KOLGU-4560 file (N, C-alpha, C; in nm, 3 decimals, padded with zeros to 5 digits):
<recs>
<n_xx: -07.676 n_yy: 06.666 n_zz: 09.461 ca_xx: -07.519 ca_yy: 06.602 ca_zz: 09.543 c_xx: -07.373 c_yy: 06.631 c_zz: 09.471 mol: A seq: 1 type: MET>
<n_xx: -07.398 n_yy: 06.658 n_zz: 09.381 ca_xx: -07.240 ca_yy: 06.660 ca_zz: 09.361 c_xx: -07.218 c_yy: 06.803 c_zz: 09.368 mol: A seq: 2 type: ILE>
<n_xx: -07.306 n_yy: 06.904 n_zz: 09.343 ca_xx: -07.252 ca_yy: 07.031 ca_zz: 09.416 c_xx: -07.264 c_yy: 07.040 c_zz: 09.552 mol: A seq: 3 type: SER>
<n_xx: -07.260 n_yy: 06.908 n_zz: 09.647 ca_xx: -07.211 ca_yy: 06.923 ca_zz: 09.791 c_xx: -07.115 c_yy: 06.855 c_zz: 09.779 mol: A seq: 4 type: ARG>
<n_xx: -07.004 n_yy: 06.799 n_zz: 09.700 ca_xx: -06.947 ca_yy: 06.780 ca_zz: 09.677 c_xx: -06.792 c_yy: 06.825 c_zz: 09.656 mol: A seq: 5 type: LEU>
<n_xx: -06.796 n_yy: 06.921 n_zz: 09.622 ca_xx: -06.746 ca_yy: 07.004 ca_zz: 09.542 c_xx: -06.650 c_yy: 07.069 c_zz: 09.577 mol: A seq: 6 type: LEU>
<n_xx: -06.681 n_yy: 07.142 n_zz: 09.726 ca_xx: -06.648 ca_yy: 07.206 ca_zz: 09.838 c_xx: -06.511 c_yy: 07.104 c_zz: 09.863 mol: A seq: 7 type: PRO>
<n_xx: -06.594 n_yy: 06.982 n_zz: 09.927 ca_xx: -06.473 ca_yy: 06.876 ca_zz: 09.983 c_xx: -06.311 c_yy: 06.824 c_zz: 09.848 mol: A seq: 8 type: MET>
<n_xx: -06.426 n_yy: 06.855 n_zz: 09.737 ca_xx: -06.353 ca_yy: 06.774 ca_zz: 09.666 c_xx: -06.193 c_yy: 06.936 c_zz: 09.639 mol: A seq: 9 type: THR>
<n_xx: -06.213 n_yy: 07.075 n_zz: 09.589 ca_xx: -06.156 ca_yy: 07.193 ca_zz: 09.592 c_xx: -05.997 c_yy: 07.159 c_zz: 09.767 mol: A seq: 10 type: ILE>
<n_xx: -06.095 n_yy: 07.143 n_zz: 09.845 ca_xx: -06.042 ca_yy: 07.163 ca_zz: 09.982 c_xx: -05.906 c_yy: 07.008 c_zz: 09.922 mol: A seq: 11 type: VAL>
<n_xx: -05.967 n_yy: 06.943 n_zz: 09.936 ca_xx: -05.852 ca_yy: 06.802 ca_zz: 09.927 c_xx: -05.752 c_yy: 06.853 c_zz: 09.797 mol: A seq: 12 type: MET>
<n_xx: -05.780 n_yy: 06.895 n_zz: 09.678 ca_xx: -05.724 ca_yy: 06.903 ca_zz: 09.548 c_xx: -05.624 c_yy: 07.011 c_zz: 09.642 mol: A seq: 13 type: ALA>
<n_xx: -05.673 n_yy: 07.097 n_zz: 09.671 ca_xx: -05.602 ca_yy: 07.220 ca_zz: 09.716 c_xx: -05.409 c_yy: 07.190 c_zz: 09.832 mol: A seq: 14 type: ILE>
<n_xx: -05.499 n_yy: 07.086 n_zz: 09.916 ca_xx: -05.393 ca_yy: 07.010 ca_zz: 10.026 c_xx: -05.313 c_yy: 06.931 c_zz: 09.954 mol: A seq: 15 type: ILE>
<n_xx: -05.359 n_yy: 06.888 n_zz: 09.899 ca_xx: -05.259 ca_yy: 06.767 ca_zz: 09.793 c_xx: -05.141 c_yy: 06.905 c_zz: 09.732 mol: A seq: 16 type: PHE>
<n_xx: -05.184 n_yy: 06.961 n_zz: 09.584 ca_xx: -05.084 ca_yy: 07.043 ca_zz: 09.605 c_xx: -05.036 c_yy: 07.118 c_zz: 09.680 mol: A seq: 17 type: LEU>
<n_xx: -04.994 n_yy: 07.171 n_zz: 09.776 ca_xx: -05.000 ca_yy: 07.220 ca_zz: 09.904 c_xx: -04.845 c_yy: 07.113 c_zz: 09.960 mol: A seq: 18 type: LEU>
<n_xx: -04.895 n_yy: 06.979 n_zz: 09.933 ca_xx: -04.808 ca_yy: 06.885 ca_zz: 09.963 c_xx: -04.707 c_yy: 06.858 c_zz: 09.866 mol: A seq: 19 type: SER>
<n_xx: -04.741 n_yy: 06.892 n_zz: 09.738 ca_xx: -04.676 ca_yy: 06.789 ca_zz: 09.662 c_xx: -04.494 c_yy: 06.919 c_zz: 09.604 mol: A seq: 20 type: ASN>
<n_xx: -04.512 n_yy: 07.037 n_zz: 09.733 ca_xx: -04.412 ca_yy: 07.136 ca_zz: 09.669 c_xx: -04.315 c_yy: 07.053 c_zz: 09.793 mol: A seq: 21 type: THR>
<n_xx: -04.200 n_yy: 07.055 n_zz: 09.712 ca_xx: -04.100 ca_yy: 07.016 ca_zz: 09.766 c_xx: -04.017 c_yy: 07.122 c_zz: 09.876 mol: A seq: 22 type: PRO>
<n_xx: -03.977 n_yy: 07.075 n_zz: 09.931 ca_xx: -03.905 ca_yy: 07.115 ca_zz: 10.087 c_xx: -03.807 c_yy: 07.234 c_zz: 10.043 mol: A seq: 23 type: GLY>
<n_xx: -03.762 n_yy: 07.237 n_zz: 09.999 ca_xx: -03.723 ca_yy: 07.384 ca_zz: 09.889 c_xx: -03.771 c_yy: 07.497 c_zz: 09.863 mol: A seq: 24 type: LYS>
<n_xx: -03.855 n_yy: 07.425 n_zz: 09.827 ca_xx: -03.956 ca_yy: 07.584 ca_zz: 09.770 c_xx: -04.056 c_yy: 07.615 c_zz: 09.861 mol: A seq: 25 type: ASP>
<n_xx: -04.033 n_yy: 07.584 n_zz: 09.954 ca_xx: -04.127 ca_yy: 07.621 ca_zz: 10.064 c_xx: -04.042 c_yy: 07.741 c_zz: 10.217 mol: A seq: 26 type: LEU>
<n_xx: -04.181 n_yy: 07.824 n_zz: 10.236 ca_xx: -04.074 ca_yy: 07.925 ca_zz: 10.338 c_xx: -03.988 c_yy: 07.873 c_zz: 10.457 mol: A seq: 27 type: PRO>
<n_xx: -03.911 n_yy: 07.873 n_zz: 10.536 ca_xx: -03.891 ca_yy: 07.899 ca_zz: 10.628 c_xx: -03.995 c_yy: 07.916 c_zz: 10.772 mol: A seq: 28 type: SER>
<n_xx: -04.039 n_yy: 07.853 n_zz: 10.811 ca_xx: -04.187 ca_yy: 07.812 ca_zz: 10.913 c_xx: -04.148 c_yy: 07.942 c_zz: 11.079 mol: A seq: 29 type: ALA>
<n_xx: -04.232 n_yy: 07.976 n_zz: 11.063 ca_xx: -04.207 ca_yy: 08.058 ca_zz: 11.228 c_xx: -04.223 c_yy: 07.892 c_zz: 11.286 mol: A seq: 30 type: ILE>
<n_xx: -04.128 n_yy: 07.822 n_zz: 11.391 ca_xx: -04.202 ca_yy: 07.722 ca_zz: 11.546 c_xx: -04.356 c_yy: 07.644 c_zz: 11.545 mol: A seq: 31 type: ASN>
<n_xx: -04.401 n_yy: 07.595 n_zz: 11.513 ca_xx: -04.542 ca_yy: 07.593 ca_zz: 11.534 c_xx: -04.570 c_yy: 07.614 c_zz: 11.443 mol: A seq: 32 type: GLY>
<n_xx: -04.543 n_yy: 07.699 n_zz: 11.386 ca_xx: -04.692 ca_yy: 07.816 ca_zz: 11.261 c_xx: -04.739 c_yy: 07.701 c_zz: 11.106 mol: A seq: 33 type: LEU>
<n_xx: -04.663 n_yy: 07.571 n_zz: 11.149 ca_xx: -04.715 ca_yy: 07.491 ca_zz: 11.027 c_xx: -04.784 c_yy: 07.386 c_zz: 11.057 mol: A seq: 34 type: ASP>
<n_xx: -04.799 n_yy: 07.358 n_zz: 11.211 ca_xx: -04.889 ca_yy: 07.254 ca_zz: 11.247 c_xx: -05.062 c_yy: 07.343 c_zz: 11.290 mol: A seq: 35 type: LYS>
<n_xx: -05.056 n_yy: 07.478 n_zz: 11.339 ca_xx: -05.176 ca_yy: 07.589 ca_zz: 11.275 c_xx: -05.228 c_yy: 07.556 c_zz: 11.196 mol: A seq: 36 type: ILE>
<n_xx: -05.121 n_yy: 07.565 n_zz: 11.105 ca_xx: -05.181 ca_yy: 07.563 ca_zz: 10.915 c_xx: -05.248 c_yy: 07.407 c_zz: 10.868 mol: A seq: 37 type: LEU>
<n_xx: -05.183 n_yy: 07.319 n_zz: 10.908 ca_xx: -05.209 ca_yy: 07.198 ca_zz: 10.916 c_xx: -05.367 c_yy: 07.208 c_zz: 10.963 mol: A seq: 38 type: HIS>
<n_xx: -05.396 n_yy: 07.236 n_zz: 11.149 ca_xx: -05.489 ca_yy: 07.258 ca_zz: 11.189 c_xx: -05.585 c_yy: 07.281 c_zz: 11.128 mol: A seq: 39 type: ALA>
<n_xx: -05.551 n_yy: 07.436 n_zz: 11.058 ca_xx: -05.691 ca_yy: 07.504 ca_zz: 10.982 c_xx: -05.718 c_yy: 07.454 c_zz: 10.852 mol: A seq: 40 type: ILE>
<n_xx: -05.584 n_yy: 07.369 n_zz: 10.737 ca_xx: -05.665 ca_yy: 07.300 ca_zz: 10.619 c_xx: -05.731 c_yy: 07.219 c_zz: 10.643 mol: A seq: 41 type: ALA>
<n_xx: -05.721 n_yy: 07.133 n_zz: 10.810 ca_xx: -05.844 ca_yy: 06.983 ca_zz: 10.811 c_xx: -05.953 c_yy: 07.081 c_zz: 10.843 mol: A seq: 42 type: TYR>
<n_xx: -05.885 n_yy: 07.143 n_zz: 10.992 ca_xx: -06.060 ca_yy: 07.218 ca_zz: 10.936 c_xx: -06.130 c_yy: 07.292 c_zz: 10.879 mol: A seq: 43 type: GLY>
<n_xx: -06.111 n_yy: 07.291 n_zz: 10.785 ca_xx: -06.150 ca_yy: 07.363 ca_zz: 10.675 c_xx: -06.178 c_yy: 07.233 c_zz: 10.616 mol: A seq: 44 type: THR>
<n_xx: -06.055 n_yy: 07.092 n_zz: 10.574 ca_xx: -06.149 ca_yy: 07.000 ca_zz: 10.518 c_xx: -06.277 c_yy: 06.893 c_zz: 10.592 mol: A seq: 45 type: LEU>
<n_xx: -06.264 n_yy: 06.918 n_zz: 10.688 ca_xx: -06.363 ca_yy: 06.877 ca_zz: 10.777 c_xx: -06.530 c_yy: 06.961 c_zz: 10.823 mol: A seq: 46 type: ALA>
<n_xx: -06.460 n_yy: 07.067 n_zz: 10.776 ca_xx: -06.676 ca_yy: 07.172 ca_zz: 10.795 c_xx: -06.708 c_yy: 07.077 c_zz: 10.629 mol: A seq: 47 type: ALA>
<n_xx: -06.584 n_yy: 07.122 n_zz: 10.503 ca_xx: -06.652 ca_yy: 07.088 ca_zz: 10.359 c_xx: -06.759 c_yy: 06.910 c_zz: 10.416 mol: A seq: 48 type: SER>
<n_xx: -06.656 n_yy: 06.845 n_zz: 10.431 ca_xx: -06.680 ca_yy: 06.721 ca_zz: 10.486 c_xx: -06.840 c_yy: 06.709 c_zz: 10.481 mol: A seq: 49 type: CYS>
<n_xx: -06.844 n_yy: 06.797 n_zz: 10.654 ca_xx: -06.969 ca_yy: 06.847 ca_zz: 10.697 c_xx: -07.092 c_yy: 06.876 c_zz: 10.574 mol: A seq: 50 type: LEU>
<n_xx: -07.119 n_yy: 06.930 n_zz: 10.493 ca_xx: -07.142 ca_yy: 07.051 ca_zz: 10.412 c_xx: -07.159 c_yy: 06.937 c_zz: 10.333 mol: A seq: 51 type: TYR>
<n_xx: -07.034 n_yy: 06.861 n_zz: 10.262 ca_xx: -07.137 ca_yy: 06.752 ca_zz: 10.158 c_xx: -07.203 c_yy: 06.681 c_zz: 10.167 mol: A seq: 52 type: SER>
<n_xx: -07.214 n_yy: 06.673 n_zz: 10.313 ca_xx: -07.357 ca_yy: 06.495 ca_zz: 10.372 c_xx: -07.497 c_yy: 06.575 c_zz: 10.372 mol: A seq: 53 type: ILE>
<n_xx: -07.568 n_yy: 06.469 n_zz: 10.303 ca_xx: -07.649 ca_yy: 06.578 ca_zz: 10.297 c_xx: -07.797 c_yy: 06.575 c_zz: 10.448 mol: A seq: 54 type: HIS>
<n_xx: -07.804 n_yy: 06.706 n_zz: 10.437 ca_xx: -07.824 ca_yy: 06.736 ca_zz: 10.597 c_xx: -07.967 c_yy: 06.646 c_zz: 10.637 mol: A seq: 55 type: PRO>
<n_xx: -08.047 n_yy: 06.529 n_zz: 10.544 ca_xx: -08.153 ca_yy: 06.475 ca_zz: 10.599 c_xx: -08.032 c_yy: 06.377 c_zz: 10.765 mol: A seq: 56 type: ALA>
<n_xx: -07.943 n_yy: 06.307 n_zz: 10.669 ca_xx: -07.793 ca_yy: 06.243 ca_zz: 10.764 c_xx: -07.781 c_yy: 06.295 c_zz: 10.836 mol: A seq: 57 type: ALA>
<n_xx: -07.715 n_yy: 06.385 n_zz: 10.843 ca_xx: -07.633 ca_yy: 06.532 ca_zz: 10.907 c_xx: -07.715 c_yy: 06.486 c_zz: 11.030 mol: A seq: 58 type: ARG>
<n_xx: -07.793 n_yy: 06.575 n_zz: 11.023 ca_xx: -07.908 ca_yy: 06.630 ca_zz: 11.132 c_xx: -07.993 c_yy: 06.531 c_zz: 11.216 mol: A seq: 59 type: ASP>
<n_xx: -07.923 n_yy: 06.403 n_zz: 11.141 ca_xx: -08.022 ca_yy: 06.327 ca_zz: 11.203 c_xx: -07.919 c_yy: 06.218 c_zz: 11.364 mol: A seq: 60 type: LYS>
<n_xx: -07.793 n_yy: 06.175 n_zz: 11.262 ca_xx: -07.717 ca_yy: 06.132 ca_zz: 11.401 c_xx: -07.581 c_yy: 06.208 c_zz: 11.361 mol: A seq: 61 type: LYS>
<n_xx: -07.555 n_yy: 06.319 n_zz: 11.485 ca_xx: -07.473 ca_yy: 06.376 ca_zz: 11.464 c_xx: -07.303 c_yy: 06.396 c_zz: 11.524 mol: A seq: 62 type: THR>
<n_xx: -07.335 n_yy: 06.282 n_zz: 11.613 ca_xx: -07.200 ca_yy: 06.219 ca_zz: 11.722 c_xx: -07.174 c_yy: 06.085 c_zz: 11.594 mol: A seq: 63 type: LEU>
<n_xx: -07.231 n_yy: 05.968 n_zz: 11.548 ca_xx: -07.167 ca_yy: 05.906 ca_zz: 11.427 c_xx: -07.151 c_yy: 06.022 c_zz: 11.318 mol: A seq: 64 type: ARG>
<n_xx: -07.152 n_yy: 06.082 n_zz: 11.263 ca_xx: -07.129 ca_yy: 06.207 ca_zz: 11.144 c_xx: -07.039 c_yy: 06.278 c_zz: 11.205 mol: A seq: 65 type: THR>
<n_xx: -06.981 n_yy: 06.332 n_zz: 11.309 ca_xx: -06.913 ca_yy: 06.383 ca_zz: 11.366 c_xx: -06.761 c_yy: 06.300 c_zz: 11.375 mol: A seq: 66 type: GLY>
<n_xx: -06.738 n_yy: 06.158 n_zz: 11.367 ca_xx: -06.672 ca_yy: 06.108 ca_zz: 11.442 c_xx: -06.586 c_yy: 06.026 c_zz: 11.283 mol: A seq: 67 type: ILE>
<n_xx: -06.702 n_yy: 06.014 n_zz: 11.155 ca_xx: -06.655 ca_yy: 05.970 ca_zz: 11.067 c_xx: -06.622 c_yy: 06.015 c_zz: 10.976 mol: A seq: 68 type: LEU>
<n_xx: -06.649 n_yy: 06.194 n_zz: 10.988 ca_xx: -06.574 ca_yy: 06.306 ca_zz: 10.943 c_xx: -06.393 c_yy: 06.314 c_zz: 11.065 mol: A seq: 69 type: VAL>
<n_xx: -06.384 n_yy: 06.295 n_zz: 11.123 ca_xx: -06.280 ca_yy: 06.281 ca_zz: 11.207 c_xx: -06.171 c_yy: 06.213 c_zz: 11.146 mol: A seq: 70 type: ILE>
<n_xx: -06.261 n_yy: 06.080 n_zz: 11.135 ca_xx: -06.198 ca_yy: 05.912 ca_zz: 11.090 c_xx: -06.145 c_yy: 05.998 c_zz: 10.946 mol: A seq: 71 type: PHE>
<n_xx: -06.190 n_yy: 06.032 n_zz: 10.878 ca_xx: -06.208 ca_yy: 06.053 ca_zz: 10.708 c_xx: -06.041 c_yy: 06.221 c_zz: 10.662 mol: A seq: 72 type: PHE>
<n_xx: -06.068 n_yy: 06.304 n_zz: 10.786 ca_xx: -05.961 ca_yy: 06.394 ca_zz: 10.759 c_xx: -05.866 c_yy: 06.300 c_zz: 10.839 mol: A seq: 73 type: CYS>
<n_xx: -05.819 n_yy: 06.206 n_zz: 10.941 ca_xx: -05.732 ca_yy: 06.190 ca_zz: 10.973 c_xx: -05.687 c_yy: 06.068 c_zz: 10.905 mol: A seq: 74 type: PHE>
<n_xx: -05.725 n_yy: 06.000 n_zz: 10.814 ca_xx: -05.707 ca_yy: 05.889 ca_zz: 10.706 c_xx: -05.641 c_yy: 05.982 c_zz: 10.574 mol: A seq: 75 type: PHE>
<n_xx: -05.760 n_yy: 06.066 n_zz: 10.572 ca_xx: -05.696 ca_yy: 06.205 ca_zz: 10.398 c_xx: -05.552 c_yy: 06.250 c_zz: 10.518 mol: A seq: 76 type: TYR>
<n_xx: -05.549 n_yy: 06.278 n_zz: 10.631 ca_xx: -05.426 ca_yy: 06.344 ca_zz: 10.659 c_xx: -05.285 c_yy: 06.193 c_zz: 10.656 mol: A seq: 77 type: GLY>
<n_xx: -05.322 n_yy: 06.074 n_zz: 10.696 ca_xx: -05.256 ca_yy: 06.014 ca_zz: 10.679 c_xx: -05.157 c_yy: 05.947 c_zz: 10.495 mol: A seq: 78 type: MET>
<n_xx: -05.247 n_yy: 05.943 n_zz: 10.430 ca_xx: -05.219 ca_yy: 05.927 ca_zz: 10.310 c_xx: -05.141 c_yy: 06.052 c_zz: 10.187 mol: A seq: 79 type: THR>
<n_xx: -05.183 n_yy: 06.183 n_zz: 10.268 ca_xx: -05.118 ca_yy: 06.313 ca_zz: 10.269 c_xx: -04.945 c_yy: 06.359 c_zz: 10.293 mol: A seq: 80 type: ASP>
<n_xx: -04.915 n_yy: 06.209 n_zz: 10.471 ca_xx: -04.816 ca_yy: 06.224 ca_zz: 10.495 c_xx: -04.743 c_yy: 06.168 c_zz: 10.388 mol: A seq: 81 type: GLU>
<n_xx: -04.834 n_yy: 06.044 n_zz: 10.391 ca_xx: -04.716 ca_yy: 05.936 ca_zz: 10.274 c_xx: -04.724 c_yy: 05.977 c_zz: 10.147 mol: A seq: 82 type: PHE>
<n_xx: -04.829 n_yy: 06.092 n_zz: 10.111 ca_xx: -04.760 ca_yy: 06.107 ca_zz: 09.968 c_xx: -04.586 c_yy: 06.179 c_zz: 09.962 mol: A seq: 83 type: HIS>
<n_xx: -04.625 n_yy: 06.297 n_zz: 10.066 ca_xx: -04.499 ca_yy: 06.368 ca_zz: 10.154 c_xx: -04.341 c_yy: 06.259 c_zz: 10.106 mol: A seq: 84 type: GLN>
<n_xx: -04.332 n_yy: 06.148 n_zz: 10.123 ca_xx: -04.259 ca_yy: 06.118 ca_zz: 10.135 c_xx: -04.177 c_yy: 06.065 c_zz: 10.034 mol: A seq: 85 type: SER>
<n_xx: -04.240 n_yy: 06.074 n_zz: 09.956 ca_xx: -04.224 ca_yy: 06.085 ca_zz: 09.792 c_xx: -04.115 c_yy: 06.230 c_zz: 09.725 mol: A seq: 86 type: PHE>
<n_xx: -04.170 n_yy: 06.354 n_zz: 09.775 ca_xx: -04.100 ca_yy: 06.465 ca_zz: 09.777 c_xx: -04.004 c_yy: 06.514 c_zz: 09.780 mol: A seq: 87 type: ILE>
<n_xx: -03.918 n_yy: 06.514 n_zz: 09.717 ca_xx: -03.779 ca_yy: 06.603 ca_zz: 09.774 c_xx: -03.752 c_yy: 06.733 c_zz: 09.853 mol: A seq: 88 type: PRO>
<n_xx: -03.719 n_yy: 06.646 n_zz: 09.969 ca_xx: -03.683 ca_yy: 06.760 ca_zz: 10.098 c_xx: -03.834 c_yy: 06.771 c_zz: 10.202 mol: A seq: 89 type: GLY>
<n_xx: -03.918 n_yy: 06.707 n_zz: 10.186 ca_xx: -04.010 ca_yy: 06.637 ca_zz: 10.226 c_xx: -04.015 c_yy: 06.517 c_zz: 10.300 mol: A seq: 90 type: ARG>
<n_xx: -04.079 n_yy: 06.486 n_zz: 10.452 ca_xx: -04.112 ca_yy: 06.426 ca_zz: 10.490 c_xx: -04.214 c_yy: 06.351 c_zz: 10.575 mol: A seq: 91 type: SER>
<n_xx: -04.254 n_yy: 06.254 n_zz: 10.579 ca_xx: -04.356 ca_yy: 06.245 ca_zz: 10.691 c_xx: -04.314 c_yy: 06.205 c_zz: 10.855 mol: A seq: 92 type: PRO>
<n_xx: -04.479 n_yy: 06.343 n_zz: 10.892 ca_xx: -04.474 ca_yy: 06.352 ca_zz: 11.027 c_xx: -04.552 c_yy: 06.335 c_zz: 11.147 mol: A seq: 93 type: SER>
<n_xx: -04.560 n_yy: 06.268 n_zz: 11.237 ca_xx: -04.717 ca_yy: 06.207 ca_zz: 11.335 c_xx: -04.744 c_yy: 06.309 c_zz: 11.319 mol: A seq: 94 type: TRP>
<n_xx: -04.669 n_yy: 06.439 n_zz: 11.406 ca_xx: -04.693 ca_yy: 06.545 ca_zz: 11.485 c_xx: -04.764 c_yy: 06.614 c_zz: 11.368 mol: A seq: 95 type: LEU>
<n_xx: -04.803 n_yy: 06.651 n_zz: 11.278 ca_xx: -04.861 ca_yy: 06.678 ca_zz: 11.113 c_xx: -04.958 c_yy: 06.606 c_zz: 11.094 mol: A seq: 96 type: ASP>
<n_xx: -04.962 n_yy: 06.501 n_zz: 11.134 ca_xx: -05.148 ca_yy: 06.399 ca_zz: 11.169 c_xx: -05.233 c_yy: 06.468 c_zz: 11.271 mol: A seq: 97 type: ILE>
<n_xx: -05.130 n_yy: 06.477 n_zz: 11.347 ca_xx: -05.190 ca_yy: 06.494 ca_zz: 11.477 c_xx: -05.267 c_yy: 06.673 c_zz: 11.497 mol: A seq: 98 type: ALA>
<n_xx: -05.114 n_yy: 06.735 n_zz: 11.387 ca_xx: -05.211 ca_yy: 06.877 ca_zz: 11.430 c_xx: -05.390 c_yy: 06.875 c_zz: 11.310 mol: A seq: 99 type: ALA>
<n_xx: -05.305 n_yy: 06.814 n_zz: 11.207 ca_xx: -05.456 ca_yy: 06.745 ca_zz: 11.104 c_xx: -05.607 c_yy: 06.713 c_zz: 11.185 mol: A seq: 100 type: ASP>
<n_xx: -05.565 n_yy: 06.573 n_zz: 11.259 ca_xx: -05.660 ca_yy: 06.579 ca_zz: 11.349 c_xx: -05.760 c_yy: 06.645 c_zz: 11.412 mol: A seq: 101 type: THR>
<n_xx: -05.661 n_yy: 06.750 n_zz: 11.508 ca_xx: -05.682 ca_yy: 06.840 ca_zz: 11.593 c_xx: -05.804 c_yy: 06.903 c_zz: 11.556 mol: A seq: 102 type: THR>
<n_xx: -05.742 n_yy: 06.931 n_zz: 11.408 ca_xx: -05.759 ca_yy: 07.083 ca_zz: 11.377 c_xx: -05.942 c_yy: 07.064 c_zz: 11.351 mol: A seq: 103 type: GLY>
<n_xx: -05.961 n_yy: 06.884 n_zz: 11.269 ca_xx: -06.084 ca_yy: 06.770 ca_zz: 11.180 c_xx: -06.182 c_yy: 06.765 c_zz: 11.339 mol: A seq: 104 type: ALA>
<n_xx: -06.079 n_yy: 06.759 n_zz: 11.419 ca_xx: -06.194 ca_yy: 06.732 ca_zz: 11.539 c_xx: -06.231 c_yy: 06.835 c_zz: 11.580 mol: A seq: 105 type: ALA>
<n_xx: -06.178 n_yy: 06.992 n_zz: 11.612 ca_xx: -06.236 ca_yy: 07.112 ca_zz: 11.666 c_xx: -06.291 c_yy: 07.155 c_zz: 11.565 mol: A seq: 106 type: LEU>
<n_xx: -06.302 n_yy: 07.144 n_zz: 11.460 ca_xx: -06.469 ca_yy: 07.216 ca_zz: 11.357 c_xx: -06.557 c_yy: 07.090 c_zz: 11.355 mol: A seq: 107 type: THR>
<n_xx: -06.546 n_yy: 06.987 n_zz: 11.428 ca_xx: -06.650 ca_yy: 06.930 ca_zz: 11.400 c_xx: -06.744 c_yy: 06.950 c_zz: 11.600 mol: A seq: 108 type: VAL>
<n_xx: -06.613 n_yy: 06.969 n_zz: 11.708 ca_xx: -06.662 ca_yy: 06.988 ca_zz: 11.835 c_xx: -06.692 c_yy: 07.138 c_zz: 11.791 mol: A seq: 109 type: LEU>
<n_xx: -06.675 n_yy: 07.186 n_zz: 11.735 ca_xx: -06.805 ca_yy: 07.356 ca_zz: 11.720 c_xx: -06.936 c_yy: 07.395 c_zz: 11.642 mol: A seq: 110 type: VAL>
<n_xx: -06.864 n_yy: 07.286 n_zz: 11.542 ca_xx: -07.007 ca_yy: 07.248 ca_zz: 11.441 c_xx: -07.142 c_yy: 07.131 c_zz: 11.534 mol: A seq: 111 type: TRP>
<n_xx: -07.067 n_yy: 07.054 n_zz: 11.631 ca_xx: -07.197 ca_yy: 07.002 ca_zz: 11.728 c_xx: -07.256 c_yy: 07.059 c_zz: 11.859 mol: A seq: 112 type: HIS>
<n_xx: -07.134 n_yy: 07.163 n_zz: 11.893 ca_xx: -07.238 ca_yy: 07.256 ca_zz: 11.968 c_xx: -07.331 c_yy: 07.344 c_zz: 11.888 mol: A seq: 113 type: GLY>
<n_xx: -07.270 n_yy: 07.397 n_zz: 11.842 ca_xx: -07.362 ca_yy: 07.514 ca_zz: 11.710 c_xx: -07.570 c_yy: 07.393 c_zz: 11.724 mol: A seq: 114 type: TRP>
<n_xx: -07.466 n_yy: 07.274 n_zz: 11.654 ca_xx: -07.581 ca_yy: 07.194 ca_zz: 11.649 c_xx: -07.713 c_yy: 07.213 c_zz: 11.774 mol: A seq: 115 type: ARG>
<n_xx: -07.642 n_yy: 07.137 n_zz: 11.924 ca_xx: -07.704 ca_yy: 07.181 ca_zz: 11.977 c_xx: -07.791 c_yy: 07.279 c_zz: 12.058 mol: A seq: 116 type: ALA>
<n_xx: -07.727 n_yy: 07.426 n_zz: 12.048 ca_xx: -07.752 ca_yy: 07.543 ca_zz: 12.046 c_xx: -07.881 c_yy: 07.569 c_zz: 12.016 mol: A seq: 117 type: ARG>
<n_xx: -07.877 n_yy: 07.555 n_zz: 11.867 ca_xx: -07.979 ca_yy: 07.556 ca_zz: 11.787 c_xx: -08.060 c_yy: 07.463 c_zz: 11.809 mol: A seq: 118 type: ARG>
<n_xx: -08.122 n_yy: 07.409 n_zz: 11.837 ca_xx: -08.222 ca_yy: 07.267 ca_zz: 11.877 c_xx: -08.242 c_yy: 07.273 c_zz: 12.008 mol: A seq: 119 type: ARG>
<n_xx: -08.161 n_yy: 07.318 n_zz: 12.108 ca_xx: -08.231 ca_yy: 07.387 ca_zz: 12.274 c_xx: -08.279 c_yy: 07.548 c_zz: 12.226 mol: A seq: 120 type: PHE>
<n_xx: -08.209 n_yy: 07.605 n_zz: 12.121 ca_xx: -08.297 ca_yy: 07.778 ca_zz: 12.078 c_xx: -08.419 c_yy: 07.694 c_zz: 12.078 mol: A seq: 121 type: SER>
<n_xx: -08.433 n_yy: 07.643 n_zz: 11.957 ca_xx: -08.627 ca_yy: 07.604 ca_zz: 11.854 c_xx: -08.671 c_yy: 07.600 c_zz: 11.953 mol: A seq: 122 type: SER>
<n_xx: -08.634 n_yy: 07.434 n_zz: 12.082 ca_xx: -08.689 ca_yy: 07.436 ca_zz: 12.190 c_xx: -08.760 c_yy: 07.543 c_zz: 12.263 mol: A seq: 123 type: LYS>
<n_xx: -08.677 n_yy: 07.613 n_zz: 12.314 ca_xx: -08.690 ca_yy: 07.702 ca_zz: 12.369 c_xx: -08.851 c_yy: 07.801 c_zz: 12.330 mol: A seq: 124 type: ARG>
<n_xx: -08.784 n_yy: 07.835 n_zz: 12.230 ca_xx: -08.936 ca_yy: 07.894 ca_zz: 12.119 c_xx: -09.025 c_yy: 07.855 c_zz: 12.130 mol: A seq: 125 type: ARG>
<n_xx: -09.053 n_yy: 07.746 n_zz: 12.103 ca_xx: -09.146 ca_yy: 07.676 ca_zz: 12.111 c_xx: -09.204 c_yy: 07.627 c_zz: 12.230 mol: A seq: 126 type: LYS>
<n_xx: -09.129 n_yy: 07.622 n_zz: 12.390 ca_xx: -09.212 ca_yy: 07.632 ca_zz: 12.497 c_xx: -09.255 c_yy: 07.761 c_zz: 12.547 mol: A seq: 127 type: ILE>
<n_xx: -09.214 n_yy: 07.921 n_zz: 12.502 ca_xx: -09.216 ca_yy: 07.990 ca_zz: 12.529 c_xx: -09.348 c_yy: 08.064 c_zz: 12.389 mol: A seq: 128 type: LEU>
<n_xx: -09.335 n_yy: 08.018 n_zz: 12.327 ca_xx: -09.455 ca_yy: 08.043 ca_zz: 12.181 c_xx: -09.439 c_yy: 08.174 c_zz: 12.126 mol: A seq: 129 type: GLY>
<n_xx: -09.271 n_yy: 08.150 n_zz: 12.058 ca_xx: -09.219 ca_yy: 08.224 ca_zz: 12.000 c_xx: -09.142 c_yy: 08.189 c_zz: 11.822 mol: A seq: 130 type: ASN>
<n_xx: -09.257 n_yy: 08.052 n_zz: 11.838 ca_xx: -09.210 ca_yy: 08.000 ca_zz: 11.728 c_xx: -09.293 c_yy: 07.876 c_zz: 11.730 mol: A seq: 131 type: GLY>
</recs>
């Protein structure tokens, strides 16, 4: 169980460390690139959260699992933005939280679609006698 939590913990630590960087030390970003990076970071967090959940629980209630993962990423994004308010040259942004949540939601949607496709493919093989 602990080994399943390790990737999520590492991703959370990386996000925390990056948001702890003072504003003057950040490279100037291309307009909108920071939102894409937020979405990628929180999409990765969502994937690591999905991995951390025991497969039996994760696969039984996929919709509820997905909603909980998105909510967790949203909450972590809010705490991260609050944390940034204490860092020199940084300020919280609702747009960053929106990008975080969007990245998490897109990851969950891809995962949900992959799960549905896998289930459909498995049922199809049984019907056709190939599995």
